[in-house]
C-alpha positions as CSV (number, residue, x, y, z in Angstrom):
1,X,166.9,4.3,123.0
2,X,167.9,1.3,120.8
3,X,165.3,-1.4,120.3
4,X,165.7,-4.6,122.2
5,X,166.7,-7.2,119.5
6,X,167.2,-10.0,122.0
7,X,165.8,-13.3,120.7
8,X,163.8,-15.5,122.9
9,X,164.5,-19.2,122.4
10,X,161.5,-21.1,123.5
11,X,160.6,-24.6,124.5
12,X,157.0,-25.0,123.6
13,X,154.4,-27.1,125.4
14,X,153.5,-30.2,123.4
15,X,150.7,-32.7,124.0
16,X,153.0,-35.6,123.2
17,X,154.9,-34.8,126.5
18,X,152.0,-36.3,128.5
19,X,152.0,-39.4,126.2
20,X,155.8,-39.8,126.9
21,X,155.2,-39.5,130.6
22,X,152.5,-42.2,130.4
23,X,155.0,-44.4,128.6
24,X,157.7,-43.9,131.2
25,X,155.4,-44.8,134.1
26,X,153.6,-47.7,132.5
27,X,156.4,-49.4,130.6
28,X,159.1,-49.1,133.3
29,X,161.9,-49.7,130.7
30,X,160.3,-52.7,129.0
31,X,160.3,-50.9,125.7
32,X,162.2,-48.0,124.1
33,X,160.2,-45.0,123.0
34,X,160.6,-44.0,119.3
35,X,159.5,-40.4,118.4
36,X,158.9,-40.1,114.7
37,X,158.3,-36.9,112.8
38,X,159.3,-34.6,110.0
39,X,162.6,-32.7,110.3
40,X,162.3,-29.4,112.3
41,X,159.1,-30.5,114.0
42,X,160.6,-30.2,117.4
43,X,161.5,-33.9,118.3
44,X,164.9,-33.2,119.7
45,X,163.9,-30.2,121.8
46,X,160.9,-32.1,123.2
47,X,162.9,-35.2,124.1
48,X,165.7,-33.4,125.7
49,X,163.3,-31.3,127.8
50,X,161.6,-34.5,128.9
51,X,164.9,-36.2,129.7
52,X,166.0,-33.2,131.7
53,X,162.8,-32.9,133.7
54,X,161.8,-36.5,134.3
55,X,165.2,-38.2,135.0
56,X,168.0,-37.9,137.4
57,X,170.5,-37.8,134.5
58,X,170.5,-38.4,130.8
59,X,172.9,-38.8,127.9
60,X,171.9,-37.5,124.5
61,X,173.7,-39.1,121.6
62,X,173.1,-36.9,118.5
63,X,174.0,-39.1,115.6
64,X,173.8,-36.2,113.1
65,X,177.1,-34.9,114.6
66,X,178.6,-37.7,116.7
67,X,182.2,-38.8,116.1
68,X,183.6,-42.2,115.2
69,X,184.4,-43.0,118.8
70,X,180.8,-43.1,119.8
71,X,179.6,-44.8,116.6
72,X,182.1,-47.6,117.0
73,X,180.6,-48.5,120.4
74,X,177.6,-50.0,118.6
75,X,179.6,-52.4,116.4
76,X,179.9,-54.9,119.3
77,X,177.2,-55.0,122.0
78,X,178.4,-58.2,123.7
79,X,179.8,-56.5,126.8
80,X,177.2,-53.9,128.0
81,X,179.2,-53.1,131.1
82,X,182.0,-51.8,128.9
83,X,179.5,-50.0,126.6
84,X,178.0,-48.1,129.5
85,X,181.3,-47.2,131.1
86,X,182.6,-45.9,127.8
87,X,179.4,-43.9,127.1
88,X,179.5,-42.2,130.5
89,X,183.2,-41.4,130.1
90,X,182.8,-39.9,126.7
91,X,179.8,-37.7,127.7
92,X,181.0,-37.0,131.2
93,X,177.6,-38.1,132.7
94,X,176.9,-40.6,135.5
95,X,174.0,-42.9,134.8
96,X,171.8,-44.2,137.6
97,X,170.0,-47.5,137.3
98,X,166.3,-47.0,136.5
99,X,166.7,-43.2,137.0
100,X,168.5,-42.3,133.8
101,X,167.6,-42.2,130.1
102,X,169.8,-42.5,127.1
103,X,168.6,-40.6,124.0
104,X,169.5,-41.7,120.5
105,X,168.8,-38.5,118.4
106,X,168.5,-38.8,114.6
107,X,168.8,-42.6,115.0
108,X,168.1,-43.2,111.3
109,X,171.7,-42.1,110.6
110,X,173.1,-44.9,112.8
111,X,171.1,-48.1,112.1
112,X,173.3,-50.2,114.4
113,X,172.2,-48.1,117.4
114,X,168.6,-48.8,116.5
115,X,169.3,-52.5,116.2
116,X,171.1,-52.4,119.6
117,X,167.8,-51.3,121.3
118,X,166.8,-55.0,121.6
119,X,169.8,-55.8,123.8
120,X,169.7,-52.5,125.7
121,X,166.0,-52.9,126.7
122,X,166.5,-56.5,127.7
123,X,169.4,-55.4,130.0
124,X,166.9,-53.1,131.8
125,X,169.2,-50.7,133.5
126,X,168.1,-47.5,131.9
127,X,165.3,-46.1,129.7
128,X,165.8,-45.4,126.0
129,X,164.3,-42.8,123.7
130,X,164.9,-42.6,120.0
131,X,164.1,-39.8,117.6
132,X,164.2,-40.0,113.8
133,X,162.8,-39.1,110.5
134,X,163.0,-41.0,107.2
135,X,163.0,-44.1,109.4
136,X,161.6,-46.5,106.8
137,X,163.9,-45.6,103.9
138,X,165.6,-48.8,102.7
139,X,169.1,-47.5,103.2
140,X,168.4,-46.7,106.8
141,X,167.2,-50.2,107.7
142,X,169.3,-52.3,105.3
143,X,171.0,-55.3,107.0
144,X,169.6,-54.6,110.5
145,X,167.0,-56.2,112.6
146,X,164.2,-53.7,113.5
147,X,163.7,-54.1,117.2
148,X,160.2,-55.2,118.4
149,X,161.0,-53.5,121.7
150,X,160.1,-50.0,120.3
151,X,156.9,-48.1,121.1
152,X,156.4,-45.6,118.4
153,X,154.7,-42.2,118.6
154,X,154.5,-39.4,116.0
155,X,155.2,-35.7,116.7
156,X,153.2,-33.6,114.3
157,X,153.5,-29.8,113.7
158,X,151.8,-27.9,116.5
159,X,148.0,-28.2,116.3
160,X,145.7,-25.2,116.8
161,X,145.6,-25.7,120.6
162,X,149.4,-26.0,120.9
163,X,149.7,-22.8,118.8
164,X,147.4,-21.0,121.2
165,X,149.5,-22.2,124.1
166,X,152.7,-20.9,122.3
167,X,151.3,-17.4,121.9
168,X,150.2,-17.3,125.5
169,X,146.5,-18.0,125.2
170,X,145.4,-20.8,127.5
171,X,141.7,-19.9,127.6
172,X,140.5,-20.0,124.0
173,X,141.2,-23.7,123.4
174,X,139.0,-24.6,126.5
175,X,136.3,-22.3,125.2
176,X,136.4,-23.9,121.7
177,X,136.0,-27.3,123.3
178,X,133.1,-26.1,125.4
179,X,131.5,-24.6,122.3
180,X,131.9,-27.8,120.3
181,X,130.3,-29.8,123.1
182,X,127.3,-27.4,123.4
183,X,126.6,-27.6,119.6
184,X,125.3,-24.0,119.3
185,X,126.2,-20.8,117.5
186,X,128.7,-18.6,119.4
187,X,127.7,-15.3,117.8
188,X,129.5,-12.9,115.4
189,X,132.0,-11.4,117.8
190,X,133.3,-14.6,119.2
191,X,133.2,-16.5,115.9
192,X,135.1,-13.7,114.1
193,X,137.8,-13.7,116.7
194,X,138.3,-17.4,116.5
195,X,138.3,-17.5,112.7
196,X,140.9,-14.6,112.7
197,X,143.0,-16.8,115.1
198,X,142.6,-19.7,112.7
199,X,143.7,-17.6,109.7
200,X,146.8,-16.6,111.7
201,X,147.5,-20.3,112.5
202,X,147.2,-21.1,108.8
203,X,149.8,-18.5,107.9
204,X,152.3,-19.2,110.6
205,X,151.7,-22.9,110.8
206,X,152.9,-25.3,113.5
207,X,156.6,-25.7,112.8
208,X,158.3,-24.5,116.0
209,X,160.9,-22.5,114.1
210,X,158.2,-20.5,112.3
211,X,156.2,-20.0,115.5
212,X,159.3,-18.8,117.3
213,X,159.9,-16.3,114.5
214,X,156.4,-15.0,114.8
215,X,156.7,-14.5,118.6
216,X,160.2,-13.0,118.4
217,X,159.5,-10.5,115.6
218,X,155.7,-10.2,115.2
219,X,156.5,-10.0,111.5
220,X,155.2,-12.3,108.8
221,X,158.3,-11.7,106.6
222,X,160.4,-13.3,109.4
223,X,157.9,-16.2,109.6
224,X,158.0,-16.7,105.8
225,X,161.8,-16.7,105.9
226,X,161.8,-19.4,108.6
227,X,159.4,-21.5,106.5
228,X,161.4,-21.1,103.3
229,X,164.5,-22.3,105.2
230,X,162.6,-25.5,106.3
231,X,161.4,-26.1,102.7
232,X,164.9,-25.8,101.4
233,X,166.0,-28.4,104.0
234,X,163.2,-30.7,102.9
235,X,164.2,-30.3,99.3
236,X,167.7,-31.3,100.1
237,X,166.4,-34.4,101.9
238,X,164.3,-35.3,98.9
239,X,167.3,-35.2,96.6
240,X,169.1,-37.5,99.1
241,X,166.4,-40.1,99.0
242,X,165.7,-39.7,95.3
243,X,168.7,-38.1,93.3
244,X,166.6,-38.0,90.1
245,X,164.6,-35.1,91.6
246,X,161.2,-36.7,91.2
247,X,160.4,-36.6,94.9
248,X,161.3,-32.9,95.0
249,X,159.1,-32.2,91.9
250,X,156.1,-34.2,93.4
251,X,156.4,-32.2,96.6
252,X,156.7,-28.8,95.0
253,X,153.6,-29.5,92.9
254,X,151.2,-30.3,95.8
255,X,149.6,-26.8,95.9
256,X,149.0,-26.7,92.1
257,X,147.6,-30.3,92.1
258,X,145.1,-29.4,94.8
259,X,144.3,-26.1,93.0
260,X,143.5,-28.1,89.9
261,X,140.6,-29.8,91.8
262,X,141.3,-33.2,90.3
263,X,140.1,-36.3,91.9
264,X,143.6,-37.6,92.5
265,X,147.2,-36.4,92.4
266,X,148.1,-36.5,88.6
267,X,151.6,-37.9,88.6
268,X,151.8,-37.7,84.8
269,X,151.1,-34.0,84.9
270,X,154.2,-33.5,87.0
271,X,156.6,-36.1,85.7
272,X,156.2,-37.0,82.1
273,X,155.6,-40.7,81.2
274,X,155.2,-41.7,84.8
275,X,152.3,-43.2,86.8
276,X,151.5,-43.6,90.4
277,X,152.3,-47.3,90.2
278,X,155.8,-46.7,88.8
279,X,156.6,-44.1,91.4
280,X,155.2,-46.1,94.4
281,X,158.5,-46.4,96.2
282,X,159.3,-42.6,95.8
283,X,155.9,-41.7,97.2
284,X,156.3,-44.2,100.0
285,X,159.6,-42.6,100.9
286,X,158.0,-39.1,100.9
287,X,155.3,-40.4,103.2
288,X,157.9,-41.9,105.5
289,X,159.5,-38.4,105.8
290,X,156.3,-37.2,107.5
291,X,156.5,-34.0,105.5
292,X,153.3,-34.9,103.7
293,X,149.8,-36.2,104.6
294,X,148.3,-38.8,102.2
295,X,144.6,-39.2,101.7
296,X,143.8,-42.4,99.8
297,X,140.8,-43.1,97.7
298,X,138.5,-45.8,99.2
299,X,136.9,-48.0,96.5
300,X,134.1,-49.1,98.7
301,X,133.1,-46.6,101.4
302,X,132.5,-48.7,104.5
303,X,133.6,-48.7,108.1
304,X,136.6,-51.0,107.4
305,X,138.0,-48.5,104.8
306,X,141.6,-49.8,105.2
307,X,140.5,-52.9,103.3
308,X,139.4,-50.9,100.3
309,X,142.3,-48.4,100.2
310,X,143.6,-47.7,96.6
311,X,147.3,-47.1,96.9
312,X,147.5,-45.8,93.3
313,X,144.8,-43.2,93.8
314,X,145.5,-40.5,96.3
315,X,145.6,-36.8,97.2
316,X,148.7,-35.3,98.7
317,X,148.8,-32.6,101.3
318,X,151.6,-30.9,103.3
319,X,151.8,-31.9,106.9
320,X,151.9,-28.2,107.8
321,X,149.6,-25.6,106.3
322,X,152.0,-22.8,107.1
323,X,154.6,-24.5,104.9
324,X,151.8,-25.1,102.3
325,X,151.1,-21.4,102.1
326,X,154.8,-20.6,101.5
327,X,155.3,-23.4,99.1
328,X,152.3,-22.3,97.0
329,X,154.0,-18.9,96.4
330,X,157.6,-20.0,96.8
331,X,158.6,-18.6,93.4
332,X,157.6,-15.1,94.5
333,X,159.1,-12.8,97.1
334,X,157.3,-12.2,100.4
335,X,156.1,-8.7,99.3
336,X,154.3,-10.2,96.3
337,X,152.7,-13.0,98.3
338,X,149.1,-11.9,98.1
339,X,147.9,-14.9,100.1
340,X,149.2,-13.4,103.3
341,X,147.3,-10.2,102.7
342,X,144.1,-12.0,101.7
343,X,144.2,-14.5,104.6
344,X,144.9,-11.8,107.2
345,X,142.1,-9.5,105.8
346,X,139.6,-12.4,105.3
347,X,139.5,-11.8,101.5
348,X,140.6,-15.3,100.5
349,X,139.0,-15.9,97.1
350,X,137.1,-19.0,96.2
351,X,139.8,-20.4,94.0
352,X,142.2,-20.4,97.0
353,X,140.0,-22.8,99.0
354,X,142.5,-25.5,98.6
355,X,144.4,-23.9,101.5
356,X,141.4,-24.7,103.7
357,X,141.4,-28.3,102.4
358,X,145.0,-28.7,103.4
359,X,144.2,-27.2,106.8
360,X,141.4,-29.7,107.3
361,X,143.7,-32.6,106.3
362,X,146.3,-31.4,108.8
363,X,143.8,-31.0,111.6
364,X,142.1,-34.3,111.0
365,X,145.4,-36.2,110.7
366,X,147.0,-34.6,113.7
367,X,143.9,-35.6,115.7
368,X,144.7,-39.3,114.9
369,X,142.6,-40.0,111.8
370,X,143.8,-41.8,108.8
371,X,142.7,-39.9,105.7
372,X,140.4,-41.3,103.1
373,X,138.2,-39.7,100.4
374,X,135.7,-41.0,97.8
375,X,134.6,-40.0,94.3
376,X,131.7,-41.4,92.2
377,X,130.2,-40.4,88.9
378,X,127.7,-37.6,88.6
379,X,125.8,-36.2,85.6
380,X,127.4,-34.4,82.7
381,X,130.7,-36.4,83.0
382,X,131.6,-34.9,86.3
383,X,132.4,-36.6,89.6
384,X,131.0,-36.2,93.1
385,X,133.7,-36.1,95.7
386,X,133.7,-36.4,99.5
387,X,136.8,-34.5,100.7
388,X,137.3,-36.7,103.7
389,X,135.7,-39.9,104.9
390,X,136.1,-41.0,108.5
391,X,134.5,-43.9,110.4
392,X,132.8,-43.4,113.8
393,X,131.6,-46.5,115.6
394,X,129.7,-48.5,112.9
395,X,128.9,-45.5,110.7
396,X,130.7,-43.3,108.2
397,X,131.3,-39.6,108.8
398,X,131.5,-37.8,105.4
399,X,133.1,-34.4,105.4
400,X,133.0,-31.6,102.8
401,X,135.3,-28.6,103.1
402,X,134.1,-25.2,101.9
403,X,135.8,-21.8,102.0
404,X,132.8,-20.1,100.3
405,X,129.6,-21.1,98.5
406,X,128.6,-23.2,101.5
407,X,124.9,-23.4,100.6
408,X,125.6,-25.8,97.8
409,X,126.8,-29.3,98.9
410,X,125.7,-31.6,96.1
411,X,128.5,-34.1,96.6
412,X,127.6,-34.6,100.3
413,X,123.9,-34.8,99.6
414,X,124.4,-37.4,96.8
415,X,126.7,-39.5,98.9
416,X,124.4,-39.6,101.8
417,X,121.5,-40.5,99.5
418,X,123.6,-43.3,97.9
419,X,124.9,-44.7,101.1
420,X,122.1,-43.8,103.5
421,X,122.3,-46.9,105.7
422,X,126.1,-46.4,106.2
423,X,126.1,-42.8,107.1
424,X,125.8,-41.3,110.6
425,X,126.5,-37.7,111.0
426,X,127.4,-35.6,108.0
427,X,129.7,-32.6,108.3
428,X,130.3,-29.4,106.3
429,X,133.5,-27.6,107.5
430,X,133.4,-24.0,106.6
431,X,134.3,-20.4,107.8
432,X,130.9,-19.5,109.2
433,X,129.4,-20.0,112.6
434,X,127.8,-23.3,113.7
435,X,124.4,-24.1,112.2
436,X,122.2,-27.1,111.4
437,X,120.8,-27.5,107.9
438,X,118.4,-30.5,108.2
439,X,120.5,-33.6,108.8
440,X,123.7,-31.6,107.9
441,X,125.9,-30.1,110.6
442,X,127.8,-27.0,109.5
443,X,130.9,-26.6,111.6
444,X,133.4,-23.7,111.7
445,X,136.8,-25.0,110.6
446,X,138.3,-24.5,114.1
447,X,136.2,-27.5,115.3
448,X,137.9,-29.9,112.8
449,X,140.3,-31.5,115.2
450,X,137.4,-32.3,117.6
451,X,135.4,-34.4,115.2
């Protein structure tokens, strides 16, 4: 019998769907919904599924492939009756007042459509959803008025809970939440299983294309191929926004920069005779692409950290750890990629702990946290460093990430001593089971998104 090679094309359950539904019911057409996110993160699929399920009819205008007939409609928005008649005629769809939605997909490629949102929302007949990446790049907003009638949300790569849902596991996310609430060890068997799941998530990542490859083929080579395809797409985008190739080089060097364990991204080590200040616009465009997550140094660790953010001192992470794993070994073929073998067999060496640091950054950011870190002088010309610094109520929450050697946490101890009055809880994220070590709470990495 021949094997069944039929591919399963999947629509994954995403948490943002509920946020979109809340917007629809609460706003009642008074704003458009803008879904931001990196390319291939699933924006178009999510929005079309939402439009199909929640409205009587919808029109999806994909500006990445639309023709001149559609684009020209946005050059003159004086007669909206004519605009809607033409749109319905072109797409062969009947729109129903307050029961239909018009989707502008990849709206960054048609700035006039984004500008038209102001007039379309004011008209009030239909709902509007926009999707886009690279939305803040100068050429995409040049000479247009950005509408204030947009409510923006960001779609990130799948988080751990969404990954569990995708592979058909609805129970473990609930159990992880319950375990976090109880604040007690789960025991070796349960902990080993959850850490094994976390390692799988690290390898596959949360990009729908990679997750789909994993489910369809159950083969890490197919997953790696899918991720390499996404990375090639990102590289092409970086050359479009920065033809000099600097953005591409900065992105490609993220794993090596984290592996160097420096207190900041060393621009000069990647691009000769350049500094963070001179490449500020390039880095801002990369951040706008949503392909990276930035952690900025805070010069005075306090609850209002945004006021003390140093824009020229930062660490850079990939928005998706699955892509990070592939990028770290992109110059090697899949069969030589030892990180897959080591992660799956739980033999990740200490010098590969930067993978866990990227994972922590992804999980914290996806949970809605802006990322900050802090360094300060130690003895012998070294620095203490707090990997991540969050604020909770009127206190700081310092976080150190460890993949091994977790019994030593000098930086965290020194920080808490130096800023004792500002610190609330103190967290060590690591690969072991839950435990308390005096005032320090040691949490397994799968709890990171729940902090």
